MIDOSE-1310 file (N, C-alpha, C; in nm, 2 decimals, decimal comma, always signed):
residues 310
mthi	+3,67/-3,02/+0,56/+3,69/-2,88/+0,59/+3,59/-2,83/+0,69; +3,47/-2,89/+0,69/+3,36/-2,84/+0,77/+3,40/-2,85/+0,92; +3,47/-2,97/+0,95/+3,50/-2,99/+1,09/+3,62/-2,90/+1,14; +3,69/-2,84/+1,05/+3,80/-2,76/+1,09/+3,76/-2,61/+1,10
wgep	+3,69/-2,56/+1,00/+3,64/-2,42/+1,01/+3,50/-2,42/+1,05; +3,47/-2,34/+1,15/+3,33/-2,32/+1,19/+3,25/-2,23/+1,09; +3,12/-2,23/+1,11/+3,04/-2,15/+1,02/+3,07/-2,01/+1,03; +3,09/-1,94/+1,14/+3,12/-1,80/+1,15/+3,25/-1,77/+1,07
tkrm	+3,35/-1,86/+1,09/+3,48/-1,83/+1,02/+3,46/-1,84/+0,87; +3,38/-1,93/+0,82/+3,36/-1,95/+0,68/+3,29/-1,82/+0,63; +3,19/-1,77/+0,70/+3,12/-1,65/+0,66/+3,21/-1,54/+0,65; +3,30/-1,52/+0,75/+3,40/-1,41/+0,75/+3,49/-1,42/+0,63
lgtl	+3,54/-1,54/+0,60/+3,63/-1,55/+0,49/+3,55/-1,52/+0,36; +3,43/-1,56/+0,35/+3,35/-1,53/+0,23/+3,33/-1,38/+0,22; +3,30/-1,31/+0,33/+3,29/-1,17/+0,32/+3,41/-1,10/+0,28; +3,53/-1,14/+0,34/+3,66/-1,08/+0,30/+3,69/-1,10/+0,15
kfla	+3,66/-1,22/+0,10/+3,68/-1,24/-0,05/+3,59/-1,14/-0,13; +3,46/-1,13/-0,08/+3,37/-1,04/-0,15/+3,42/-0,89/-0,15; +3,47/-0,85/-0,03/+3,52/-0,71/-0,02/+3,64/-0,69/-0,11; +3,73/-0,79/-0,11/+3,85/-0,78/-0,20/+3,81/-0,77/-0,34
wavg	+3,71/-0,85/-0,38/+3,67/-0,84/-0,52/+3,60/-0,70/-0,55; +3,52/-0,65/-0,45/+3,45/-0,52/-0,47/+3,55/-0,41/-0,48; +3,66/-0,41/-0,39/+3,76/-0,30/-0,40/+3,83/-0,31/-0,54; +3,86/-0,43/-0,58/+3,92/-0,44/-0,72/+3,84/-0,39/-0,83
alva	+3,71/-0,42/-0,82/+3,61/-0,37/-0,92/+3,60/-0,22/-0,92; +3,60/-0,16/-0,80/+3,59/-0,02/-0,78/+3,72/+0,05/-0,84; +3,83/+0,00/-0,81/+3,96/+0,06/-0,86/+3,96/+0,05/-1,01; +3,92/-0,06/-1,07/+3,92/-0,08/-1,22/+3,82/+0,02/-1,28
aalv	+3,70/+0,04/-1,22/+3,60/+0,13/-1,27/+3,65/+0,27/-1,26; +3,72/+0,31/-1,15/+3,78/+0,44/-1,14/+3,88/+0,47/-1,25; +3,96/+0,37/-1,29/+4,06/+0,39/-1,39/+4,00/+0,40/-1,53; +3,90/+0,32/-1,56/+3,84/+0,32/-1,69/+3,74/+0,43/-1,71
apsl	+3,65/+0,45/-1,62/+3,55/+0,55/-1,63/+3,53/+0,62/-1,49; +3,60/+0,73/-1,46/+3,59/+0,79/-1,33/+3,45/+0,83/-1,29; +3,37/+0,87/-1,38/+3,23/+0,91/-1,35/+3,14/+0,80/-1,29; +3,18/+0,67/-1,33/+3,10/+0,56/-1,28/+3,15/+0,52/-1,14
apli	+3,26/+0,56/-1,09/+3,31/+0,52/-0,96/+3,21/+0,54/-0,85; +3,15/+0,67/-0,83/+3,06/+0,68/-0,72/+2,94/+0,59/-0,73; +2,89/+0,57/-0,85/+2,78/+0,48/-0,87/+2,81/+0,33/-0,82; +2,93/+0,29/-0,87/+2,97/+0,15/-0,83/+3,00/+0,15/-0,68
lvwl	+3,05/+0,25/-0,62/+3,07/+0,25/-0,48/+2,94/+0,24/-0,40; +2,84/+0,31/-0,44/+2,71/+0,31/-0,37/+2,65/+0,17/-0,39; +2,66/+0,11/-0,51/+2,60/-0,02/-0,53/+2,67/-0,13/-0,45; +2,81/-0,12/-0,45/+2,88/-0,22/-0,37/+2,86/-0,20/-0,22
agwt	+2,84/-0,08/-0,17/+2,81/-0,06/-0,03/+2,67/-0,12/+0,01; +2,57/-0,10/-0,07/+2,44/-0,16/-0,05/+2,45/-0,31/-0,06; +2,52/-0,36/-0,16/+2,53/-0,50/-0,18/+2,60/-0,57/-0,06; +2,71/-0,50/-0,01/+2,78/-0,56/+0,10/+2,70/-0,57/+0,22
vnvw	+2,62/-0,47/+0,25/+2,53/-0,47/+0,37/+2,43/-0,58/+0,36; +2,37/-0,60/+0,24/+2,27/-0,70/+0,22/+2,33/-0,84/+0,23; +2,45/-0,86/+0,17/+2,52/-0,99/+0,18/+2,54/-1,02/+0,33; +2,58/-0,92/+0,41/+2,60/-0,95/+0,55/+2,47/-0,98/+0,62
lahy	+2,36/-0,91/+0,59/+2,24/-0,93/+0,65/+2,18/-1,06/+0,61; +2,21/-1,11/+0,49/+2,15/-1,24/+0,45/+2,19/-1,36/+0,53; +2,30/-1,34/+0,61/+2,34/-1,45/+0,69/+2,26/-1,47/+0,82; +2,17/-1,37/+0,84/+2,09/-1,37/+0,97/+1,94/-1,37/+0,92
dnpi	+1,88/-1,49/+0,93/+1,74/-1,50/+0,89/+1,65/-1,47/+1,00; +1,59/-1,36/+1,00/+1,49/-1,32/+1,10/+1,40/-1,21/+1,04; +1,29/-1,18/+1,11/+1,19/-1,08/+1,05/+1,26/-0,95/+1,02; +1,35/-0,90/+1,11/+1,41/-0,77/+1,09/+1,49/-0,77/+0,96
trta	+1,58/-0,87/+0,94/+1,66/-0,87/+0,82/+1,58/-0,90/+0,70; +1,47/-0,98/+0,71/+1,39/-1,00/+0,59/+1,32/-0,87/+0,54; +1,30/-0,78/+0,64/+1,24/-0,65/+0,60/+1,34/-0,55/+0,56; +1,46/-0,56/+0,62/+1,57/-0,46/+0,59/+1,63/-0,48/+0,46
ipli	+1,64/-0,61/+0,41/+1,71/-0,63/+0,29/+1,64/-0,57/+0,17; +1,51/-0,59/+0,15/+1,45/-0,52/+0,03/+1,45/-0,37/+0,05; +1,44/-0,32/+0,17/+1,44/-0,17/+0,19/+1,57/-0,11/+0,15; +1,68/-0,18/+0,19/+1,82/-0,13/+0,16/+1,83/-0,14/+0,01
fgat	+1,79/-0,25/-0,05/+1,80/-0,26/-0,20/+1,72/-0,15/-0,27; +1,60/-0,12/-0,23/+1,53/-0,01/-0,29/+1,59/+0,12/-0,27; +1,65/+0,15/-0,14/+1,71/+0,27/-0,12/+1,84/+0,29/-0,20; +1,91/+0,18/-0,23/+2,03/+0,18/-0,31/+1,99/+0,21/-0,46
llal	+1,88/+0,16/-0,51/+1,84/+0,19/-0,64/+1,80/+0,34/-0,66; +1,73/+0,39/-0,56/+1,69/+0,53/-0,56/+1,82/+0,62/-0,56; +1,91/+0,58/-0,47/+2,04/+0,66/-0,47/+2,11/+0,66/-0,60; +2,12/+0,54/-0,66/+2,18/+0,53/-0,79/+2,11/+0,62/-0,90
wema	+1,98/+0,61/-0,89/+1,90/+0,69/-0,99/+1,92/+0,84/-0,97; +1,92/+0,89/-0,85/+1,95/+1,03/-0,82/+2,09/+1,07/-0,86; +2,19/+0,99/-0,83/+2,33/+1,02/-0,87/+2,35/+1,02/-1,02; +2,29/+0,92/-1,09/+2,30/+0,91/-1,23/+2,24/+1,03/-1,30
crif	+2,13/+1,08/-1,25/+2,07/+1,20/-1,31/+2,15/+1,32/-1,30; +2,22/+1,33/-1,18/+2,30/+1,45/-1,16/+2,44/+1,44/-1,22; +2,50/+1,32/-1,22/+2,64/+1,31/-1,27/+2,63/+1,32/-1,42; +2,54/+1,26/-1,49/+2,53/+1,26/-1,63/+2,44/+1,37/-1,69
aipa	+2,39/+1,45/-1,60/+2,30/+1,57/-1,64/+2,19/+1,53/-1,73; +2,11/+1,42/-1,69/+2,00/+1,37/-1,77/+1,89/+1,47/-1,76; +1,84/+1,52/-1,88/+1,73/+1,61/-1,88/+1,61/+1,56/-1,80; +1,54/+1,65/-1,73/+1,42/+1,61/-1,65/+1,31/+1,56/-1,74
vilp	+1,31/+1,60/-1,87/+1,21/+1,56/-1,96/+1,22/+1,41/-1,99; +1,34/+1,36/-1,99/+1,37/+1,22/-2,02/+1,36/+1,14/-1,89; +1,42/+1,18/-1,79/+1,41/+1,11/-1,66/+1,44/+1,20/-1,55; +1,34/+1,24/-1,48/+1,36/+1,33/-1,36/+1,42/+1,25/-1,24
ppsr	+1,50/+1,31/-1,16/+1,55/+1,24/-1,04/+1,45/+1,22/-0,94; +1,47/+1,12/-0,85/+1,37/+1,09/-0,74/+1,33/+1,21/-0,66; +1,43/+1,30/-0,63/+1,41/+1,42/-0,55/+1,30/+1,51/-0,61; +1,31/+1,53/-0,75/+1,22/+1,61/-0,82/+1,08/+1,54/-0,82
iwsa	+1,08/+1,41/-0,84/+0,95/+1,34/-0,83/+0,88/+1,36/-0,70; +0,96/+1,35/-0,59/+0,91/+1,36/-0,46/+0,85/+1,50/-0,43; +0,92/+1,60/-0,48/+0,88/+1,74/-0,47/+0,74/+1,75/-0,54; +0,73/+1,69/-0,66/+0,60/+1,70/-0,74/+0,49/+1,63/-0,66
fign	+0,53/+1,52/-0,60/+0,43/+1,44/-0,52/+0,38/+1,52/-0,40; +0,47/+1,58/-0,33/+0,43/+1,66/-0,21/+0,36/+1,79/-0,25; +0,40/+1,85/-0,36/+0,34/+1,98/-0,40/+0,21/+1,96/-0,47; +0,17/+1,84/-0,50/+0,04/+1,82/-0,57/-0,05/+1,72/-0,50
lpll	-0,03/+1,71/-0,37/-0,11/+1,61/-0,29/-0,26/+1,62/-0,31; -0,32/+1,74/-0,30/-0,47/+1,75/-0,33/-0,51/+1,70/-0,47; -0,43/+1,74/-0,57/-0,45/+1,69/-0,70/-0,44/+1,54/-0,72; -0,34/+1,49/-0,66/-0,31/+1,34/-0,66/-0,42/+1,27/-0,59
wgdf	-0,47/+1,32/-0,48/-0,57/+1,26/-0,40/-0,70/+1,25/-0,48; -0,74/+1,36/-0,55/-0,86/+1,36/-0,63/-0,85/+1,26/-0,74; -0,73/+1,25/-0,80/-0,71/+1,15/-0,91/-0,72/+1,01/-0,85; -0,67/+0,99/-0,73/-0,67/+0,86/-0,67/-0,82/+0,82/-0,64
vqti	-0,90/+0,91/-0,59/-1,04/+0,88/-0,56/-1,11/+0,85/-0,69; -1,09/+0,93/-0,80/-1,16/+0,91/-0,92/-1,12/+0,78/-0,99; -0,99/+0,75/-0,99/-0,95/+0,63/-1,07/-0,95/+0,50/-0,99; -0,88/+0,51/-0,87/-0,86/+0,39/-0,79/-0,99/+0,35/-0,72
lkga	-1,04/+0,44/-0,64/-1,16/+0,40/-0,56/-1,29/+0,39/-0,64; -1,32/+0,48/-0,72/-1,44/+0,48/-0,80/-1,43/+0,38/-0,92; -1,32/+0,39/-0,99/-1,31/+0,31/-1,12/-1,26/+0,17/-1,09; -1,14/+0,16/-1,04/-1,08/+0,03/-1,03/-1,14/-0,06/-0,92
fsgw	-1,16/+0,00/-0,80/-1,20/-0,08/-0,68/-1,35/-0,12/-0,70; -1,43/-0,03/-0,74/-1,57/-0,07/-0,76/-1,59/-0,17/-0,88; -1,51/-0,15/-0,99/-1,52/-0,25/-1,10/-1,47/-0,38/-1,05; -1,36/-0,38/-0,97/-1,31/-0,51/-0,92/-1,41/-0,58/-0,83
liga	-1,47/-0,51/-0,75/-1,57/-0,58/-0,66/-1,69/-0,63/-0,74; -1,74/-0,55/-0,84/-1,85/-0,60/-0,92/-1,81/-0,72/-1,00; -1,69/-0,71/-1,07/-1,65/-0,82/-1,15/-1,62/-0,95/-1,07; -1,57/-0,94/-0,95/-1,54/-1,05/-0,86/-1,68/-1,12/-0,82
alav	-1,77/-1,03/-0,78/-1,90/-1,09/-0,73/-1,97/-1,16/-0,85; -1,97/-1,10/-0,97/-2,03/-1,16/-1,08/-1,96/-1,29/-1,12; -1,83/-1,29/-1,11/-1,75/-1,41/-1,15/-1,79/-1,53/-1,05; -1,80/-1,50/-0,92/-1,83/-1,61/-0,83/-1,97/-1,66/-0,85
avai	-2,06/-1,57/-0,87/-2,20/-1,61/-0,90/-2,21/-1,70/-1,02; -2,15/-1,65/-1,13/-2,16/-1,73/-1,26/-2,08/-1,86/-1,25; -1,97/-1,86/-1,17/-1,90/-1,99/-1,15/-1,99/-2,09/-1,08; -2,07/-2,05/-0,98/-2,16/-2,15/-0,92/-2,26/-2,20/-1,01
vidr	-2,31/-2,11/-1,10/-2,41/-2,15/-1,20/-2,35/-2,25/-1,30; -2,23/-2,21/-1,35/-2,16/-2,30/-1,44/-2,13/-2,44/-1,38; -2,10/-2,44/-1,25/-2,06/-2,56/-1,18/-2,18/-2,66/-1,19; -2,30/-2,61/-1,20/-2,42/-2,70/-1,20/-2,46/-2,73/-1,34
spfl	-2,40/-2,67/-1,44/-2,44/-2,69/-1,58/-2,33/-2,73/-1,67; -2,31/-2,86/-1,71/-2,21/-2,90/-1,80/-2,22/-2,82/-1,94; -2,34/-2,79/-1,97/-2,36/-2,71/-2,10/-2,29/-2,58/-2,09; -2,31/-2,51/-1,98/-2,24/-2,38/-1,97/-2,09/-2,39/-1,96
qrgl	-2,04/-2,50/-1,90/-1,90/-2,53/-1,89/-1,84/-2,54/-2,02; -1,91/-2,61/-2,11/-1,85/-2,63/-2,25/-1,88/-2,50/-2,34; -1,98/-2,42/-2,31/-2,01/-2,31/-2,40/-1,96/-2,18/-2,35; -1,96/-2,15/-2,22/-1,93/-2,02/-2,17/-1,78/-2,00/-2,15
lpig	-1,71/-2,10/-2,10/-1,57/-2,08/-2,08/-1,49/-2,05/-2,20; -1,51/-2,12/-2,32/-1,44/-2,08/-2,44/-1,46/-1,94/-2,48; -1,59/-1,89/-2,46/-1,62/-1,75/-2,49/-1,54/-1,66/-2,39; -1,53/-1,71/-2,27/-1,46/-1,63/-2,17/-1,31/-1,61/-2,21
nfva	-1,25/-1,72/-2,26/-1,11/-1,71/-2,31/-1,10/-1,62/-2,42; -1,20/-1,61/-2,51/-1,20/-1,52/-2,62/-1,21/-1,38/-2,58; -1,30/-1,35/-2,49/-1,31/-1,21/-2,44/-1,19/-1,17/-2,36; -1,13/-1,26/-2,28/-1,02/-1,22/-2,20/-0,90/-1,18/-2,29
alpi	-0,90/-1,24/-2,41/-0,79/-1,21/-2,50/-0,80/-1,08/-2,58; -0,92/-1,01/-2,57/-0,94/-0,89/-2,64/-0,85/-0,78/-2,58; -0,79/-0,69/-2,66/-0,71/-0,59/-2,61/-0,79/-0,48/-2,54; -0,73/-0,42/-2,44/-0,80/-0,32/-2,36/-0,82/-0,19/-2,45
vgia	-0,72/-0,17/-2,53/-0,73/-0,05/-2,62/-0,85/-0,06/-2,72; -0,90/-0,18/-2,74/-1,01/-0,20/-2,83/-1,14/-0,19/-2,76; -1,15/-0,24/-2,64/-1,28/-0,24/-2,57/-1,31/-0,11/-2,49; -1,20/-0,05/-2,45/-1,22/+0,07/-2,36/-1,29/+0,18/-2,44
pilv	-1,26/+0,22/-2,56/-1,34/+0,32/-2,63/-1,48/+0,29/-2,65; -1,51/+0,16/-2,67/-1,65/+0,12/-2,69/-1,73/+0,14/-2,56; -1,67/+0,09/-2,45/-1,74/+0,10/-2,32/-1,75/+0,25/-2,27; -1,65/+0,33/-2,31/-1,66/+0,47/-2,28/-1,78/+0,53/-2,35
mwfg	-1,80/+0,49/-2,47/-1,92/+0,54/-2,55/-2,05/+0,49/-2,49; -2,05/+0,37/-2,44/-2,17/+0,31/-2,39/-2,21/+0,37/-2,25; -2,11/+0,39/-2,16/-2,14/+0,43/-2,02/-2,10/+0,57/-1,99; -2,05/+0,64/-2,08/-2,02/+0,78/-2,06/-1,87/+0,80/-2,02
fdwq	-1,84/+0,93/-1,99/-1,70/+0,96/-1,97/-1,66/+0,96/-1,82; -1,76/+0,94/-1,73/-1,72/+0,94/-1,59/-1,67/+0,80/-1,55; -1,66/+0,78/-1,41/-1,60/+0,66/-1,36/-1,67/+0,53/-1,40; -1,80/+0,54/-1,43/-1,88/+0,42/-1,46/-1,82/+0,34/-1,58
skaa	-1,78/+0,41/-1,68/-1,72/+0,34/-1,80/-1,59/+0,28/-1,76; -1,51/+0,34/-1,67/-1,38/+0,28/-1,63/-1,41/+0,15/-1,54; -1,51/+0,16/-1,46/-1,55/+0,04/-1,38/-1,60/-0,07/-1,47; -1,67/-0,04/-1,58/-1,71/-0,14/-1,68/-1,59/-0,20/-1,75
vvvv	-1,49/-0,13/-1,78/-1,37/-0,18/-1,84/-1,30/-0,28/-1,74; -1,29/-0,24/-1,61/-1,23/-0,32/-1,51/-1,31/-0,45/-1,49; -1,45/-0,44/-1,49/-1,53/-0,56/-1,48/-1,49/-0,66/-1,59; -1,48/-0,62/-1,71/-1,45/-0,70/-1,83/-1,31/-0,77/-1,81
mvff	-1,22/-0,69/-1,75/-1,08/-0,74/-1,74/-1,06/-0,84/-1,63; -1,14/-0,82/-1,52/-1,12/-0,91/-1,40/-1,22/-1,03/-1,40; -1,33/-1,02/-1,47/-1,43/-1,12/-1,46/-1,38/-1,26/-1,50; -1,32/-1,27/-1,61/-1,29/-1,41/-1,66/-1,17/-1,47/-1,59
pilv	-1,07/-1,40/-1,55/-0,96/-1,46/-1,47/-1,01/-1,52/-1,34; -1,10/-1,44/-1,27/-1,16/-1,49/-1,15/-1,25/-1,60/-1,17; -1,33/-1,60/-1,28/-1,43/-1,70/-1,31/-1,35/-1,83/-1,34; -1,25/-1,83/-1,41/-1,17/-1,96/-1,44/-1,12/-2,02/-1,32
nmva	-1,06/-1,93/-1,23/-1,00/-1,98/-1,10/-1,11/-2,04/-1,01; -1,23/-1,97/-1,01/-1,34/-2,02/-0,92/-1,39/-2,15/-0,97; -1,41/-2,16/-1,10/-1,46/-2,29/-1,15/-1,37/-2,40/-1,12; -1,24/-2,38/-1,14/-1,14/-2,48/-1,11/-1,14/-2,51/-0,96
glka	-1,16/-2,41/-0,87/-1,17/-2,44/-0,73/-1,29/-2,52/-0,69; -1,40/-2,49/-0,75/-1,52/-2,57/-0,72/-1,51/-2,72/-0,76; -1,42/-2,75/-0,86/-1,40/-2,88/-0,90/-1,28/-2,95/-0,82; -1,22/-2,87/-0,73/-1,10/-2,92/-0,66/-1,13/-3,01/-0,54
tdal	-1,25/-3,02/-0,50/-1,28/-3,10/-0,39/-1,26/-3,25/-0,42; -1,22/-3,32/-0,31/-1,19/-3,46/-0,33/-1,32/-3,54/-0,36; -1,31/-3,63/-0,45/-1,42/-3,71/-0,49/-1,48/-3,79/-0,38; -1,39/-3,84/-0,29/-1,44/-3,92/-0,18/-1,52/-3,83/-0,08
ardq	-1,47/-3,71/-0,06/-1,54/-3,61/+0,03/-1,68/-3,58/-0,03; -1,69/-3,56/-0,16/-1,82/-3,54/-0,23/-1,91/-3,65/-0,21; -1,86/-3,78/-0,23/-1,95/-3,89/-0,21/-1,99/-3,91/-0,07; -1,90/-3,88/+0,02/-1,94/-3,90/+0,16/-2,05/-3,80/+0,20
iatw	-2,04/-3,67/+0,16/-2,14/-3,57/+0,20/-2,27/-3,60/+0,13; -2,26/-3,67/+0,01/-2,38/-3,70/-0,06/-2,45/-3,82/+0,02; -2,38/-3,91/+0,07/-2,44/-4,02/+0,15/-2,51/-3,97/+0,28; -2,47/-3,85/+0,32/-2,53/-3,80/+0,44/-2,66/-3,73/+0,40
gary	-2,70/-3,73/+0,27/-2,82/-3,66/+0,23/-2,81/-3,51/+0,22; -2,69/-3,46/+0,21/-2,68/-3,31/+0,20/-2,73/-3,26/+0,07; -2,80/-3,15/+0,07/-2,84/-3,08/-0,05/-2,73/-3,01/-0,12; -2,75/-2,97/-0,24/-2,64/-2,90/-0,31/-2,59/-2,78/-0,24
sqal	-2,69/-2,70/-0,19/-2,65/-2,58/-0,12/-2,57/-2,61/+0,01; -2,60/-2,71/+0,08/-2,53/-2,75/+0,19/-2,39/-2,80/+0,16; -2,38/-2,88/+0,05/-2,24/-2,92/+0,01/-2,16/-2,80/-0,04; -2,23/-2,71/-0,11/-2,16/-2,59/-0,16/-2,10/-2,51/-0,04
vklr	-2,18/-2,48/+0,06/-2,13/-2,40/+0,17/-2,03/-2,47/+0,26; -2,06/-2,60/+0,29/-1,97/-2,67/+0,38/-1,85/-2,73/+0,32; -1,85/-2,76/+0,19/-1,74/-2,83/+0,13/-1,67/-2,76/+0,02; -1,75/-2,72/-0,08/-1,70/-2,68/-0,21/-1,64/-2,54/-0,21
lpaa	-1,72/-2,45/-0,14/-1,67/-2,31/-0,13/-1,54/-2,30/-0,05; -1,53/-2,36/+0,07/-1,41/-2,36/+0,14/-1,29/-2,41/+0,06; -1,31/-2,52/-0,02/-1,21/-2,58/-0,10/-1,17/-2,49/-0,21; -1,26/-2,40/-0,26/-1,23/-2,31/-0,37/-1,17/-2,18/-0,33
mpfl	-1,16/-2,15/-0,20/-1,10/-2,03/-0,16/-0,96/-2,00/-0,20; -0,87/-2,10/-0,19/-0,73/-2,07/-0,25/-0,73/-2,03/-0,39; -0,81/-2,10/-0,47/-0,82/-2,07/-0,62/-0,88/-1,93/-0,64; -0,99/-1,90/-0,56/-1,05/-1,77/-0,57/-0,95/-1,66/-0,54
fngl	-0,88/-1,67/-0,43/-0,79/-1,56/-0,39/-0,67/-1,55/-0,49; -0,64/-1,66/-0,55/-0,54/-1,65/-0,66/-0,58/-1,56/-0,77; -0,71/-1,58/-0,81/-0,76/-1,49/-0,91/-0,78/-1,35/-0,86; -0,82/-1,33/-0,74/-0,84/-1,20/-0,68/-0,70/-1,12/-0,68
kitt	-0,60/-1,19/-0,64/-0,47/-1,12/-0,63/-0,41/-1,09/-0,77; -0,44/-1,18/-0,87/-0,39/-1,15/-1,00/-0,46/-1,03/-1,06; -0,59/-1,02/-1,03/-0,67/-0,91/-1,09/-0,66/-0,77/-1,02; -0,59/-0,77/-0,91/-0,57/-0,64/-0,84/-0,49/-0,54/-0,93
tlal	-0,38/-0,60/-1,00/-0,31/-0,51/-1,09/-0,38/-0,49/-1,22; -0,46/-0,59/-1,27/-0,54/-0,57/-1,39/-0,64/-0,46/-1,37; -0,70/-0,45/-1,25/-0,80/-0,35/-1,23/-0,74/-0,21/-1,23; -0,62/-0,19/-1,18/-0,56/-0,06/-1,18/-0,52/-0,02/-1,32
igai	-0,46/-0,12/-1,40/-0,42/-0,09/-1,53/-0,54/-0,06/-1,62; -0,65/-0,14/-1,60/-0,77/-0,11/-1,68/-0,83/+0,02/-1,66; -0,84/+0,07/-1,53/-0,90/+0,20/-1,50/-0,82/+0,31/-1,55; -0,68/+0,30/-1,54/-0,60/+0,41/-1,59/-0,60/+0,42/-1,74
vaef	-0,58/+0,31/-1,80/-0,58/+0,31/-1,95/-0,71/+0,35/-2,01; -0,82/+0,32/-1,95/-0,95/+0,36/-2,00/-0,97/+0,51/-2,00; -0,90/+0,58/-1,90/-0,92/+0,72/-1,90/-0,85/+0,79/-2,01; -0,76/+0,72/-2,08/-0,70/+0,78/-2,20/-0,80/+0,80/-2,31
fgsp	-0,91/+0,73/-2,31/-1,01/+0,74/-2,42/-1,13/+0,82/-2,38; -1,12/+0,90/-2,27/-1,23/+0,98/-2,24/-1,25/+0,99/-2,09; -1,24/+1,11/-2,03/-1,25/+1,12/-1,89/-1,29/+1,27/-1,85; -1,35/+1,29/-1,74/-1,36/+1,43/-1,69/-1,23/+1,48/-1,66
trgm	-1,22/+1,61/-1,62/-1,09/+1,67/-1,60/-1,03/+1,63/-1,46; -1,03/+1,50/-1,44/-0,96/+1,44/-1,32/-0,94/+1,29/-1,35; -0,85/+1,23/-1,27/-0,82/+1,09/-1,29/-0,68/+1,07/-1,33; -0,62/+0,96/-1,29/-0,48/+0,94/-1,31/-0,44/+0,92/-1,46
gfri	-0,53/+0,85/-1,54/-0,50/+0,84/-1,68/-0,51/+0,98/-1,75; -0,61/+1,05/-1,71/-0,62/+1,19/-1,77/-0,50/+1,28/-1,73; -0,46/+1,27/-1,61/-0,35/+1,35/-1,56/-0,22/+1,31/-1,63; -0,20/+1,19/-1,65/-0,08/+1,14/-1,71/-0,07/+1,19/-1,86
stav	-0,18/+1,17/-1,93/-0,18/+1,21/-2,07/-0,16/+1,36/-2,09; -0,23/+1,45/-2,00/-0,21/+1,59/-2,01/-0,07/+1,63/-1,96; -0,02/+1,57/-1,86/+0,11/+1,61/-1,81/+0,22/+1,57/-1,91; +0,20/+1,46/-1,98/+0,30/+1,43/-2,09/+0,30/+1,53/-2,20
gqln	+0,18/+1,58/-2,23/+0,17/+1,69/-2,34/+0,23/+1,82/-2,29; +0,23/+1,84/-2,16/+0,30/+1,96/-2,11/+0,44/+1,94/-2,07; +0,50/+1,82/-2,10/+0,63/+1,78/-2,07/+0,66/+1,79/-1,92; +0,56/+1,78/-1,84/+0,57/+1,78/-1,69/+0,59/+1,63/-1,64
malv	+0,71/+1,58/-1,67/+0,74/+1,44/-1,64/+0,74/+1,41/-1,49; +0,78/+1,51/-1,41/+0,78/+1,48/-1,27/+0,64/+1,45/-1,22; +0,54/+1,52/-1,27/+0,40/+1,49/-1,23/+0,36/+1,35/-1,28; +0,40/+1,32/-1,40/+0,37/+1,18/-1,45/+0,43/+1,08/-1,36
waei	+0,55/+1,09/-1,32/+0,61/+1,00/-1,23/+0,55/+1,00/-1,09; +0,50/+1,11/-1,05/+0,42/+1,12/-0,92/+0,30/+1,04/-0,93; +0,23/+1,05/-1,04/+0,11/+0,97/-1,06/+0,14/+0,82/-1,07; +0,26/+0,78/-1,13/+0,30/+0,64/-1,13/+0,33/+0,60/-0,99
lvaa	+0,39/+0,68/-0,91/+0,42/+0,65/-0,77/+0,29/+0,62/-0,69; +0,19/+0,70/-0,71/+0,06/+0,68/-0,65/+0,00/+0,55/-0,69; +0,01/+0,52/-0,82/-0,05/+0,39/-0,87/+0,03/+0,27/-0,81; +0,16/+0,28/-0,80/+0,24/+0,18/-0,75/+0,21/+0,15/-0,60
lagt	+0,20/+0,26/-0,52/+0,16/+0,25/-0,38/+0,02/+0,19/-0,37; -0,07/+0,24/-0,45/-0,21/+0,19/-0,44/-0,21/+0,04/-0,47; -0,14/+0,00/-0,58/-0,14/-0,14/-0,62/-0,08/-0,23/-0,51; +0,03/-0,18/-0,45/+0,10/-0,26/-0,34/+0,00/-0,28/-0,22
vfyg	-0,06/-0,17/-0,18/-0,15/-0,18/-0,07/-0,27/-0,27/-0,10; -0,33/-0,25/-0,22/-0,44/-0,33/-0,27/-0,41/-0,48/-0,26; -0,29/-0,52/-0,32/-0,25/-0,66/-0,32/-0,23/-0,71/-0,18; -0,16/-0,62/-0,09/-0,14/-0,66/+0,04/-0,26/-0,69/+0,12
ival	-0,37/-0,61/+0,10/-0,49/-0,63/+0,18/-0,55/-0,76/+0,13; -0,56/-0,79/+0,00/-0,61/-0,91/-0,04/-0,53/-1,03/+0,01; -0,40/-1,02/+0,01/-0,32/-1,13/+0,06/-0,34/-1,15/+0,21; -0,36/-1,04/+0,29/-0,39/-1,05/+0,43/-0,52/-1,12/+0,45
vekr	-0,62/-1,08/+0,38/-0,75/-1,15/+0,39/-0,74/-1,29/+0,36; -0,67/-1,32/+0,25/-0,65/-1,46/+0,21/-0,58/-1,54/+0,33; -0,49/-1,48/+0,39/-0,42/-1,56/+0,50/-0,52/-1,58/+0,62; -0,61/-1,49/+0,64/-0,71/-1,52/+0,75/-0,81/-1,62/+0,71
vtfw	-0,85/-1,62/+0,58/-0,96/-1,71/+0,53/-0,91/-1,85/+0,51; -0,79/-1,86/+0,45/-0,74/-1,99/+0,41/-0,62/-2,03/+0,50; -0,63/-2,00/+0,63/-0,52/-2,03/+0,73/-0,50/-2,18/+0,73; -0,59/-2,27/+0,69/-0,58/-2,41/+0,70/-0,50/-2,47/+0,58
hpsq	-0,48/-2,39/+0,47/-0,42/-2,44/+0,35/-0,27/-2,45/+0,37; -0,21/-2,55/+0,31/-0,06/-2,57/+0,32/+0,02/-2,45/+0,28; -0,03/-2,37/+0,18/+0,04/-2,26/+0,13/+0,05/-2,15/+0,23; -0,03/-2,15/+0,34/-0,02/-2,04/+0,44/+0,06/-2,09/+0,56
rq	+0,11/-2,21/+0,56/+0,19/-2,25/+0,67/+0,34/-2,21/+0,65; +0,40/-2,16/+0,76/+0,53/-2,11/+0,76/+0,63/-2,23/+0,79
């Protein structure tokens, strides 16, 4: 059949079959539940466009497909809230969330600086630096490898709701206690990845550099640290979201009158769910940018690794 029908013809037939099925589903939905018909129509329209774009693999379509998918979900959310008259206390529509976002930009910016920049980012940097330094020390000490790593697994399993109040009492109610919570959350995931990365060098390469009379510091800089970079960035990317979660949750247990966690808890008490969702939007955007920056730095640093090859 492949030699009879060309690839464009087969794609066209597949699209026509999909459209026929979509129209049938829309008609059936209109007969069974008329209120669902507009939602299904919007979903099928977005799905049809993405199915068509998926046949063309290029940077434009790879960017357009997730954007169209996200826009479709937002349109469905807005329509569902209006068609079914969902109370804003339960689920505000995206338009109302956007209005709250635009109308509270100075407030949201202050919360962003307090929670993300001061609490999450500073704690993430401190935790990452400590984890790398301790990993290098552990790498030279089999005793620490056997003794510290099991303790690290134990501490990593501690619930944040248990350690956050303790650290707030130790370091006060300002951003320093939130940074301390973030340090505890990100330290051991990065440590475990870094220790594994330092061990990932090839035994033959280690023996060869040893025969050249290289000191440990020279072998570390020239061989072991470069080999550990993919493992390190894996831990750094994982902990970007942990840092945001830790800083926000820690503010529930004590904070000055600013911060994302503080704002969410007070807005929930006031039933101002649009502001709550606006804070969630800020956190989502910050987390996405944070992760993207780390991934971009990883691509520049580990350009030689197979995972970065297209």
